[in-house]
C-alpha positions, 0 to 999 in steps of 0.5 A: 428251916427244919420241920418240927417233930410232928411235921416230920412224923406226918411227912414220914407217914405220907411217904411210907403210905404212898410208896408201898408196892405190893409184894406180888407186884415185885415178884411179877417185876422180878419174873422178867429176864435180866436183859428185858427192855426197860420200856417193856417192863415199865408198860407191863408193870404199870398195866399190872398195877391196875389190877391191884388198885381198881378203885383208881380207875375212873371208868369203874367209879363212874367219874367224869373222864373228861374232867381230869385236870391237866396237872394230875398226870404226874408220876406218883411215889409208887410209880417212882419206886417201880421205876427204881426197881425196873432200872436195875 
């Protein structure tokens, strides 16, 4: 069953909002050598992402660090977009 126009618009807005990668982060990603190991690039880039979204750090928002549900550790759409950029 295909979505109606309003459902498709809502889906498109959600995808575009959650796959945004900051341009400075892409410049950082491009600064790695062409033959850099993908795991090193991934680790460094994910660490760099925390500087663009400090509000996502539960330690800074005084959240209870041990109340995180186990299913919340899945990759976000932004991380999927970064993985696509890293595996070039």
